[in-house]
C-alpha positions in Angstrom: 27.5 2.0 16.0 25.7 1.0 12.8 22.3 2.1 11.8 19.4 -0.3 12.3 17.4 -1.0 9.2 13.8 -1.8 9.9 12.5 -4.2 7.2 9.0 -5.5 7.2 9.4 -9.2 6.7 5.9 -9.6 5.2 6.5 -6.7 2.7 9.8 -8.2 1.7 8.3 -11.7 1.2 5.5 -10.3 -0.8 7.9 -8.2 -2.9 10.1 -11.2 -3.7 7.2 -13.5 -4.4 5.6 -10.8 -6.6 8.8 -10.6 -8.6 9.0 -14.3 -9.0 5.4 -14.6 -10.1 5.8 -11.7 -12.5 8.8 -13.4 -14.1 6.8 -16.6 -14.4 4.1 -14.7 -16.1 6.6 -13.2 -18.6 8.0 -16.6 -19.3 4.5 -18.0 -19.8 3.8 -15.2 -22.3 7.0 -16.1 -24.2 6.0 -19.8 -24.3 2.5 -18.8 -25.6 4.0 -16.7 -28.4 6.3 -19.6 -29.3 3.4 -22.0 -29.3 1.4 -19.7 -31.6 4.4 -19.5 -34.0 4.7 -23.3 -34.1 1.0 -23.7 -34.6 1.0 -21.2 -37.5 4.1 -22.9 -38.9 2.4 -26.2 -38.9 5.0 -28.0 -36.8 2.5 -29.2 -34.2 0.0 -32.0 -34.4 -3.6 -31.5 -33.2 -2.9 -33.6 -30.0 0.2 -31.5 -29.3 -1.8 -28.3 -29.8 -4.4 -29.5 -27.4 -1.9 -30.6 -24.8 0.0 -27.3 -25.1 -3.3 -25.3 -24.7 -4.3 -27.3 -21.7 -0.8 -26.9 -20.1 -0.9 -23.1 -20.6 -4.4 -22.9 -19.2 -3.3 -24.9 -16.2 -0.3 -22.6 -15.7 -2.6 -19.5 -15.9 -4.9 -21.0 -13.3 -2.0 -21.9 -11.0 -0.5 -18.4 -11.2 -3.9 -16.8 -10.5 -4.4 -19.1 -7.5 -1.0 -18.3 -6.1 -1.6 -14.5 -6.5 -5.0 -14.8 -4.7 -3.9 -17.1 -1.9 -0.8 -15.1 -1.2 -2.5 -11.7 -1.6 0.2 -10.5 -4.1 -1.9 -9.5 -7.1 -1.0 -5.8 -6.6 2.6 -6.6 -6.0 2.8 -8.6 -9.2 1.0 -5.8 -11.1 3.5 -3.2 -9.7 6.5 -5.4 -10.8 5.0 -5.9 -14.3 4.2 -2.2 -14.7 7.8 -1.3 -13.7 9.2 -3.9 -16.1 6.9 -2.7 -18.9 8.2 0.8 -18.4 11.8 -0.3 -18.6 11.2 -2.4 -21.7 9.3 0.6 -23.3 12.3 2.8 -22.6 14.8 0.3 -24.1 12.7 -0.3 -27.2 12.2 3.5 -27.7 15.9 4.0 -27.5 16.6 1.2 -29.9 14.0 2.3 -32.4 15.1 6.0 -32.1 18.9 6.0 -32.2 18.9 9.8 -32.2 17.8 9.6 -28.6 21.1 8.1 -27.7 22.9 11.1 -29.1 20.7 13.5 -27.2 21.1 11.6 -24.0 24.9 11.5 -24.4 25.0 15.2 -25.0 22.8 15.9 -21.9 25.2 13.9 -19.7 28.2 16.1 -20.7 
């Protein structure tokens, strides 16, 4: 007979929704960086800059509303913290190639 896995449906939904919202936040930040680059590069008109700014503010407000209404602010923060840690490790390894050698030697 198989083992029964007890999964709290609310925790699972909050975790998945937290992950989705965290990914949307990351995409939003990438869009914001791209918008700044285009503004600095002079490839956007004033009306385009205004529309882009308003759209990003609306997205910020929508994300915050979802986090508050669904009670997932902590879940999103936990996902973001975890992702930040992974990215920091990857960047550290890329910027410090000698770390690769050390890690490879430790595995042996």
